[in-house]
C-alpha positions in Angstrom: -16.3 9.6 -27.6 -14.7 7.1 -25.3 -12.6 7.7 -22.8 -9.1 6.2 -23.6 -6.9 7.0 -20.6 -6.4 4.4 -18.5 -4.9 4.1 -15.1 -1.2 3.2 -14.6 0.4 2.3 -11.6 4.6 3.5 -11.9 6.7 2.2 -9.3 10.9 2.3 -9.5 14.2 1.3 -7.9 16.8 3.5 -8.6 20.1 3.3 -6.9 21.6 6.6 -7.6 19.8 10.1 -6.5 20.4 12.4 -9.3 18.9 9.8 -11.4 16.2 9.3 -9.0 15.2 12.8 -8.9 15.0 13.1 -12.2 12.5 10.2 -12.9 10.6 11.5 -10.6 10.6 15.1 -11.6 9.3 13.4 -14.8 6.6 11.5 -13.1 5.2 14.4 -11.5 3.7 16.1 -14.4 2.1 13.1 -15.6 0.6 11.4 -12.3 0.0 11.4 -8.9 2.8 10.5 -5.9 1.7 8.2 -3.8 4.1 6.2 -2.1 8.3 8.0 -2.1 8.7 5.6 -5.4 5.5 5.0 -6.7 3.3 7.0 -8.7 -0.7 6.5 -10.0 -1.5 7.8 -13.5 -4.2 8.3 -16.0 -3.4 8.1 -19.6 -4.3 7.7 -23.0 -1.7 5.5 -25.1 0.6 8.6 -25.7 1.2 10.3 -23.3 1.9 6.8 -21.4 4.8 6.8 -25.0 5.7 10.1 -24.5 6.4 9.5 -20.7 8.5 6.1 -21.9 10.7 8.3 -24.1 11.0 11.3 -21.0 11.9 8.5 -18.3 13.9 6.2 -20.2 17.3 8.2 -21.3 17.3 8.8 -16.7 17.7 5.1 -15.9 20.9 2.7 -16.2 20.1 -0.3 -17.3 22.9 -2.2 -15.3 21.6 -0.6 -11.6 17.9 0.9 -12.2 14.4 -0.9 -12.7 11.3 1.0 -13.4 7.7 -0.9 -13.8 4.6 0.4 -15.9 1.1 -1.7 -14.7 -1.4 -1.2 -16.4 -4.9 -1.4 -14.9 -7.7 -2.1 -17.1 -11.8 -0.6 -16.3 -13.0 -3.5 -14.4 -10.1 -3.4 -11.6 -9.4 -0.3 -11.6 -13.5 -0.6 -11.0 -12.2 -2.9 -7.9 -9.5 -1.1 -6.3 -10.2 -0.9 -2.3 -8.7 2.7 -1.1 -8.2 2.7 2.4 -7.4 5.9 4.8 -8.3 9.4 4.9 -6.0 10.7 2.1 -7.9 11.9 -1.2 -9.4 9.5 -3.0 -7.0 9.6 -6.8 -9.5 9.9 -10.3 -11.5 7.6 -10.9 -11.3 6.4 -15.0 -13.7 9.0 -17.1 -13.2 11.3 -14.1 -12.5 15.1 -15.7 -8.3 15.1 -15.6 -5.9 17.9 -16.7 -1.9 17.5 -17.6 0.4 19.9 -18.3 2.8 18.6 -20.5 
């Protein structure tokens, strides 16, 4: 069976500290923080939909922005990591998500 997971880069700009903290807490359950307001997550479509349902109520449409970029397998394979931080999982690596 083919792996249906895909890498997503999720970044946000949220004006209010409380909303920003809530969004970050939602994202921490699904991916890894790679910068203050940037997460990477390996998700299938079902988990992505669930994540969006959790995050949306914590956003103010008039002040906040959250963007989810999907990376295809070819793009993920051309990814370049610089530095000594732990390498992020690649598509096909075993992954455990606690929901």
